[in-house]
C-alpha positions in Angstrom: -13.8 11.0 -98.4 -14.6 11.2 -102.1 -15.3 7.4 -102.3 -18.0 7.8 -99.6 -19.5 10.8 -101.2 -19.6 9.0 -104.6 -21.3 6.0 -103.0 -23.8 8.3 -101.5 -24.5 9.9 -104.9 -25.0 6.4 -106.4 -27.4 5.2 -103.7 -29.3 8.4 -103.3 -28.2 9.0 -99.7 -28.3 12.8 -99.0 -27.3 13.0 -95.3 -23.7 12.0 -94.5 -24.6 11.8 -90.8 -26.7 8.7 -91.7 -23.6 6.9 -93.2 -21.7 4.2 -91.3 -18.1 3.8 -92.6 -16.5 0.5 -91.5 -12.8 -0.4 -92.1 -9.8 -2.2 -90.7 -7.1 0.4 -91.6 -6.3 3.9 -90.4 -6.9 5.2 -93.9 -10.4 3.6 -93.9 -11.3 5.5 -90.7 -9.7 8.7 -91.8 -11.8 8.7 -94.9 -15.0 8.3 -92.9 -14.0 11.0 -90.5 -13.1 13.4 -93.3 -16.3 12.6 -95.1 -18.3 13.5 -92.0 -19.8 10.0 -91.6 -22.2 9.7 -88.7 -20.5 6.5 -87.5 -16.9 5.6 -88.2 -16.3 2.0 -87.2 -12.9 0.3 -86.9 -12.7 -3.4 -86.9 -9.7 -5.2 -85.4 -9.3 -7.8 -88.1 -6.6 -5.9 -90.0 -3.9 -6.4 -87.4 -4.1 -3.1 -85.7 -4.6 -2.5 -82.0 -7.7 -0.6 -80.7 -5.4 2.2 -79.4 -4.1 2.8 -83.0 -7.6 4.0 -84.0 -7.9 6.6 -81.2 -6.2 9.4 -83.2 -8.2 9.0 -86.4 -11.7 9.8 -85.1 -13.3 6.5 -84.9 -16.6 6.5 -83.1 -16.6 2.8 -82.4 -14.0 0.0 -82.4 -15.2 -3.6 -82.8 -13.5 -7.0 -82.8 -15.0 -7.9 -86.2 -17.8 -7.0 -88.6 -19.9 -9.7 -87.0 -20.5 -7.2 -84.2 -22.1 -4.6 -86.6 -25.7 -5.7 -86.3 -25.6 -5.5 -82.5 -24.0 -2.0 -82.8 -26.7 -0.8 -85.1 -29.4 -2.1 -82.9 -27.8 -0.7 -79.7 -26.8 2.7 -81.0 -29.1 3.4 -83.9 -32.2 1.3 -83.4 -35.5 2.9 -82.7 
């Protein structure tokens, strides 16, 4: 979680609920969950199955990062 909080400090983001954490490992997703990120996105390009991410608090599971713009539009767009 500290890497996410440090990135927030460096970019001036104050609300962790507005952060999207994206990763392809269980550790990536755990860090987003522990940091309190508003969206914790797993991508399946790291060799893990979607079910592997169920226990680590991911809010979304995508096939690849190419799906992120559509996710943002669908879930977070105005």
